[in-house]
C-alpha positions in Angstrom: 30.0 -0.5 0.2 29.5 -3.7 2.1 26.9 -4.8 4.1 28.4 -4.8 7.6 28.8 -0.8 7.2 25.3 -0.6 5.8 23.3 -2.4 8.9 26.1 -0.2 11.7 24.6 2.8 10.0 21.0 1.5 10.5 21.8 0.3 14.0 23.0 4.0 14.7 19.6 5.3 12.7 17.3 2.6 14.4 18.5 3.2 18.1 19.4 6.6 18.0 23.2 6.2 20.0 26.0 4.8 19.0 25.8 3.0 22.8 22.3 0.8 21.7 23.8 0.4 18.2 27.4 -1.1 19.4 25.3 -3.1 22.0 23.0 -4.5 18.8 25.6 -5.3 16.9 27.9 -7.1 19.5 30.9 -5.0 20.1 32.5 -2.6 21.8 31.8 0.8 21.9 35.5 2.0 20.7 35.6 -0.6 17.9 32.4 0.6 16.8 33.3 4.0 16.5 36.5 2.8 14.7 34.5 1.3 12.2 32.1 4.3 11.8 35.3 6.1 11.5 36.6 3.4 8.8 33.4 3.8 7.3 33.6 8.0 6.5 37.3 7.8 5.5 36.8 5.1 2.6 34.0 7.2 1.4 35.3 10.4 2.1 32.1 11.8 3.9 31.4 12.5 7.1 28.0 10.3 8.1 27.2 12.0 11.8 26.7 15.3 13.0 29.2 15.5 15.7 28.6 18.9 17.0 25.4 17.6 18.3 25.3 15.1 21.7 24.0 12.3 21.1 25.6 12.3 17.6 22.9 12.3 15.0 23.0 11.0 11.0 23.8 13.3 8.3 20.6 14.9 6.4 21.8 13.0 3.1 22.2 9.9 5.0 18.9 10.6 6.3 18.1 10.6 2.8 19.1 7.4 1.8 17.9 5.0 4.8 14.9 3.8 3.1 17.6 2.5 0.1 19.9 1.1 2.3 16.6 -0.9 4.7 16.1 -2.2 1.1 19.8 -2.7 0.2 20.4 -4.9 3.8 17.1 -6.9 3.2 18.0 -7.8 -0.3 22.0 -8.9 0.6 20.3 -10.9 3.6 18.0 -13.0 1.1 20.4 -13.3 -1.2 22.4 -14.2 1.0 20.2 -17.1 2.3 19.4 -18.6 -1.4 23.1 -18.9 -2.5 23.2 -21.0 0.9 20.5 -23.3 0.2 22.2 -25.6 -2.6 18.9 -27.8 -1.4 16.1 -25.3 -2.3 14.6 -24.8 0.7 13.2 -21.2 -0.3 11.7 -22.2 -3.1 8.6 -23.0 0.2 8.8 -19.0 -0.2 6.5 -16.6 -2.4 6.2 -12.9 -2.7 2.5 -11.2 -3.4 2.5 -7.5 -4.5 -0.4 -5.9 -3.1 -1.8 -2.5 -3.6 -1.5 -0.4 -0.7 -5.3 -0.5 0.4 -6.1 -4.3 -0.5 -2.8 -4.9 1.7 -4.6 -3.8 4.5 -8.0 -5.6 4.2 -8.4 -8.5 1.5 -4.9 -9.1 1.6 -4.5 -11.6 5.1 -7.9 -13.3 4.7 -6.6 -14.3 0.7 -2.9 -15.8 2.7 -5.3 -17.7 5.5 -6.4 -19.9 2.6 -3.2 -21.4 1.5 -2.0 -21.0 5.0 -1.5 -24.9 5.9 0.7 -25.1 2.7 3.9 -24.2 4.5 5.1 -21.3 2.4 6.3 -18.5 4.0 5.2 -15.1 2.3 6.7 -11.5 1.4 4.5 -9.5 1.3 5.5 -5.9 -0.8 2.9 -3.1 -0.9 3.0 -0.7 -4.1 0.6 1.4 -6.5 -0.8 -0.7 -9.2 1.5 -0.4 -11.8 4.4 -1.5 -9.5 2.8 -4.5 -8.7 2.0 -5.6 -12.0 5.3 -4.3 -12.5 7.1 -6.7 -10.1 5.1 -9.4 -11.8 6.3 -8.5 -15.2 10.3 -8.6 -13.8 9.4 -11.7 -11.9 10.4 -9.7 -8.5 6.5 -10.9 -7.4 4.9 -14.0 -8.0 1.4 -12.8 -7.7 -0.1 -9.5 -7.7 -3.9 -8.2 -6.0 -4.8 -5.3 -7.5 -8.1 -3.6 -8.3 -10.1 -3.3 -12.0 -12.2 -1.0 -13.0 -14.6 -1.7 -16.0 -13.7 1.5 -18.6 -10.7 2.6 -16.8 -6.9 1.7 -17.4 -5.9 -1.3 -18.8 -3.8 -4.2 -17.1 -0.4 -3.8 -18.3 1.3 -6.9 -19.7 -2.3 -8.4 -19.4 -1.2 -10.4 -22.7 1.4 -12.5 -20.6 -1.1 -12.5 -17.3 -3.2 -15.0 -16.3 -5.9 -13.2 -14.4 -8.2 -14.3 -11.7 -11.2 -12.1 -10.5 -11.6 -12.6 -6.7 -14.2 -10.5 -5.0 -15.9 -7.6 -5.9 -15.3 -3.7 -3.9 -16.5 -0.5 -4.3 -14.5 3.1 -4.2 -17.1 4.6 -2.0 -17.0 8.7 -1.1 -16.8 8.6 2.8 -16.9 12.1 5.3 -16.6 12.5 8.8 -20.1 12.1 10.7 -19.3 14.7 12.8 -18.6 17.4 10.2 -21.6 17.2 7.4 -22.7 20.8 8.6 -18.9 22.2 7.5 -19.2 19.5 4.3 -23.2 21.4 3.5 -21.5 24.5 4.5 -19.2 24.3 1.4 -22.1 23.1 -1.1 -23.6 26.5 -0.6 -21.2 27.9 -1.6 -21.2 25.3 -4.4 -17.8 23.7 -3.4 -17.3 20.8 -2.9 -13.3 19.9 -1.0 -11.8 15.9 -2.1 -8.5 14.3 -1.3 -7.3 13.5 -4.6 -5.3 10.6 -6.2 -2.2 11.5 -7.7 -3.0 11.3 -12.0 -0.4 8.8 -12.7 -1.9 6.4 -10.3 -4.8 3.7 -10.7 -7.6 5.9 -8.3 -6.3 9.0 -9.9 -7.4 7.7 -13.1 -10.4 6.5 -11.9 -11.5 9.8 -10.2 -10.6 11.7 -12.9 -12.5 9.8 -15.5 -15.3 8.4 -13.5 -16.1 10.5 -10.7 -15.2 14.1 -11.0 -16.8 14.6 -14.2 -20.0 13.4 -12.6 -19.5 16.2 -9.4 -19.6 19.2 -12.0 -23.3 20.1 -11.5 -22.3 20.5 -8.0 -20.2 23.2 -7.8 -16.5 23.2 -8.4 -14.1 20.0 -7.3 -11.3 21.7 -4.9 -9.1 19.0 -4.1 -8.0 20.4 -1.1 -4.8 17.3 -0.4 -3.3 14.9 -3.2 -2.1 11.8 -2.0 -1.1 8.3 -3.3 -2.0 7.1 -0.1 -5.4 5.5 0.6 -4.7 5.5 4.3 -3.9 8.7 4.3 -6.7 9.9 2.4 -9.1 7.7 5.0 -7.1 10.2 8.2 -8.0 13.0 6.3 -11.8 12.1 5.3 -12.2 11.0 9.2 -10.7 15.1 10.1 -13.4 16.6 8.2 -11.0 18.1 6.0 -12.3 16.8 2.6 -14.1 13.6 1.0 -12.2 10.7 0.5 -13.0 7.9 -2.3 -12.0 5.1 -0.6 -12.2 1.5 -1.4 -15.5 0.5 0.8 -13.5 -2.2 3.0 -11.4 -0.4 4.2 -14.0 2.3 6.0 -16.2 -0.5 6.6 -16.1 -0.4 10.3 -15.8 3.2 11.1 -18.8 3.4 9.0 -20.4 0.9 10.9 -19.5 2.4 14.2 -20.7 5.9 13.1 -17.3 7.6 12.6 -17.6 8.1 9.0 -21.1 8.4 6.7 -20.9 6.2 3.6 -22.1 9.3 0.9 -22.9 6.9 -1.8 -26.9 8.2 -2.3 -25.2 11.2 -2.9 -22.3 11.4 -4.7 -21.3 8.6 -6.8 -19.4 5.5 -6.5 -17.2 3.0 -8.0 -17.8 -0.9 -8.7 -14.2 -2.7 -8.8 -12.9 -6.0 -8.8 -10.5 -7.4 -7.1 -7.8 -9.4 -9.0 -5.3 -11.9 -8.7 -2.7 -11.9 -11.5 0.3 -14.2 -12.0 2.8 -15.0 -15.0 1.1 -17.6 -17.8 4.4 -19.5 -18.0 7.8 -20.9 -15.6 5.3 -21.0 -12.6 6.9 -23.1 -10.2 5.1 -25.9 -8.2 4.4 -23.8 -5.2 3.0 -21.0 -6.9 0.7 -23.2 -8.4 -0.4 -24.6 -5.3 -1.0 -21.3 -3.7 -2.9 -20.3 -7.4 -5.4 -23.2 -6.8 -6.0 -23.0 -3.5 -7.0 -18.8 -4.7 -8.8 -20.0 -7.3 -10.9 -22.4 -5.4 -12.2 -19.9 -2.8 -13.0 -17.2 -5.8 -15.2 -19.9 -8.0 -16.9 -21.0 -4.4 -19.6 -19.1 -2.5 -17.7 -16.9 -0.7 -15.2 -15.0 -3.0 -12.8 -12.4 -1.0 -15.6 -9.1 0.7 -18.0 -9.5 -1.9 -20.3 -6.4 -1.9 -21.9 -5.7 1.3 -25.6 -5.3 0.3 -26.6 -4.6 3.8 -24.6 -1.9 4.7 -26.7 1.3 5.3 -26.1 4.3 2.8 -26.0 7.7 4.3 -26.4 10.7 2.6 -26.0 14.2 3.0 -28.8 17.1 3.3 -31.6 18.5 0.8 -28.8 21.6 -0.6 -26.9 18.6 -2.5 -28.2 16.9 -5.6 -27.6 13.7 -6.9 -24.6 13.4 -8.4 
């Protein structure tokens, strides 16, 4: 499989037609069609369903698009690295960040070293994958959540760990649908959005949140998702209660779209952690780490707990958990 073949297929997938794809690939339509036929002949499989107009990618090709995008990006990076004999790419840093942190604290953190003239690649993943990227040297620094009494940090013996801020995992729900939620409580039922058991927030829920809810009634997981942003969207519609890192829901709580139920349901304090391997650190990674450390040691850690956040609760039907 050649890089140009992958990019030809991706061009069709992105633009939806052979005509636009060949323009983007700077080749004539007949030449582009011949290239696609050549790929199919070499692979021994049809990549497109030509019974439709315009022709569409076959389902088995659609299933591999994410993998092809990763391969294309990886091959481009490798090409640049091999051509870069002077080592200019050493000014690049790769950061792995938990999904929720990538959407909240990470831009602020990266802003602390923007003047270092460093190019940053941000990879969003779950906590274990972020740590795995550090251990396998696919990332230089990871930003993750930590909770006292929850899962230990994978490979901590080989890592430098830096506490850079505090957050809370809070229960939120649509402010317009509280009546519906209280109706569920009267039936001794608690509709929740659950995180999978094999991700960090799912383990926090099962160890530290759900056991404290049993006296309210039956916990009903109406949806399971590993994505905090998806959980937030479902909570906004009133589908079920979601436990969300507070910075992710802060603006909508202040605007009144969401209700923070921390007075009624348990919330969990979390620490925002930066992690890196404790050996073989490049000068640019060391400079970035020092800049993050300076901010964390100062008076303004990233996303400190909001003491003035208005806490709202449900009706008296719901006992404190």
